[in-house]
N, C-alpha and C positions, 0 to 999 in steps of 0.2 A: 905166196904168203911171205916168203923171205924178202922179196922185193919191197913189200909194204913195211916190214920192220926196218929195212935200210933207209927208207924214206923218212920214217919217224925219227930215227937216230940223227939224221942229217938236219932235220927241222929244229930239233932242240925242244925246249919246254914251250908249249903253246899258250900258257897262261902265266900271269904274274903270281908270285908267291905272297902277294899282299893278303892279309895283314901280318903274316909271319916275317916278312922282310919289307923294308921301306920301299915305297913306290916312288920311282923317279918321275918327276914332272918336267915338262919343257921349261926353258928359261923365261918364256913369255906367258906362262900360266897365270891366270888371274884368280887368286885364292882370297883368303880372309883379309879384309882391310886391317892393317896395323895402324894404330893411332898414337901419335906422340904429342901429348898435351903440352909439353914444354916448348914445342915449335909453333903451336897453334896461336893465331892472333884473334880468333873468334869473329872472323869476318863474315861467316855464314855463306860463303860461296859454294861450299860443298852441299849444304842443305838445299840450295836453290837448284843445283845441277842434278841431284839424285832423282832418277825417274821412278824409283820404287818407294819413295818417301821413307827410306830406312834411316835417314839422318834427321834429327830434330834439333832446332836451336830455339830456346825460350828465353826471353828477357824479362827479368823481374825488377821493375824500377823501384819497388818499395825497399827491397834489400840491396839493390845495386849490384846484381849479379846476372850473368848470362850462362845458361846451362846448355851443354852440347851432349847429345846422346845418339848412339848408333844401335840399331837392332839387327843382329846377324840373321834373325829369322826372316826379316823382310828384304835383306840385301840380295841383289841378283848378280853381284860381282861384275858389274859392267865397267868399272874403272873411271867413271865420270868424276867422282870425288877426288881421285888422285890427279886427274888432268887439270882440274880447275884450282886446286889448292896452291896459293901463291908461296907458301913457306914449306911445302912438301911435308906437312904434318901427317898426311895420310898416304900410305903406300900399300899396294896389294902384295901380299906375301904368297909363297907357294903352299901355305897351309890350307888343306882342304878337309881335314877331319874336324867337324864342328859339332859332333854329337855330344850332348850334355844330359845330365840327369835332372838338373834344375833349370827351369825356364829363365830364371833371373840371370843365369850365367851367359845368356845370349845378348845381354845388354852391356854396353860400356858407356860411361859418362864422365864428363869433366865440367868444372865450374870456373868461371872467369870473372874477376871484378870489373865493374864499369867505372869509367872516369867521370868525375863530377864537374859540372860547369864552374868556371872561376867566378862568375858573377851571380848567377841565380841558384847554383847548387844542384840543379837537376842532373840526373845521369843521362849521358847521351851516346857514349861509344865505349868499346872495351879498352881498358888501359893499355894493353899490349899493342893494339892497333894504333892508338895515339902516339905511343912511344916509338913505334916503327916509323911512322910518318915524320916525327921529329928527327930521328936518327938519319933518315933518308935525306931530309932537307939540310941537315948539318953537313952531310957528305957531298951534297950537290955543289956545283960550281957557282950557281946563282943564289946568293943569300936572300932570304925574304926578310923584310924589315919587321913584320909583325908575327913573331913566333908565338906570342901569347894568345893569338886568335885560335890556335889549335886547342887551347884549353876551354873554349867556349862552345856552348850548344848552338845548334842552327838558329834558334830564335834570338839569342843574344848577338850572334854574328850579324844577323839581318838588322837588328836594331842599331848596332854600331855602324854598319855600312850606311844606313839611312841617315844617321846623325852626322856622318863624316862628309856627306855630299854637300858641295858648296851651293848648288843651284836648287836645293830643296827649300821650299817655303815652310819651315818647321812650325811656325805659330799656327798656320792654317791646317796642316796635315796631322799634327800631334795633339791638338787641344781636344778636350772631351766634346762629345756630340752636342750636349745641351748648351755649352758656351758658344759653339759655332752657329747655332740657330739664332741666338740673341744678338750676335754681333752684326 
């Protein structure tokens, strides 16, 4: 019996004193995703990579905003959102205590304005994404002659590209269908 007590004293405490003392987690522990909306460019890479569909990105063209939302109830803490985020706006923290009394506390959201096209006025991309591309091009060694093309939606870019081509027979391809049949 004395030998058993000696063994117990050598072994120490067999369980953690959690919740009365903080629980130490490993440095590579994947806990609650921490989101920094100031760094986010609303590119939606995280929403495409999330296998649990815990991340949602909705674009409202009528109001010109893009809404980002994460549901901690659906998150499986896989870390894919952190891996694919180009600006490191999402990082997995060591926080693992996610119990809440209100279900609405499990959701986090942010809203981002969209850039309007310089010609037609339609919304086409997040303003932060467009400004990031502009800043990257300014810092690059090869200057691009048409920086104003970044302010155009894909339809207006396509129209400009078609009109700029020298070998395009514009009168045939761009005239209305009823005039083409009579000619």
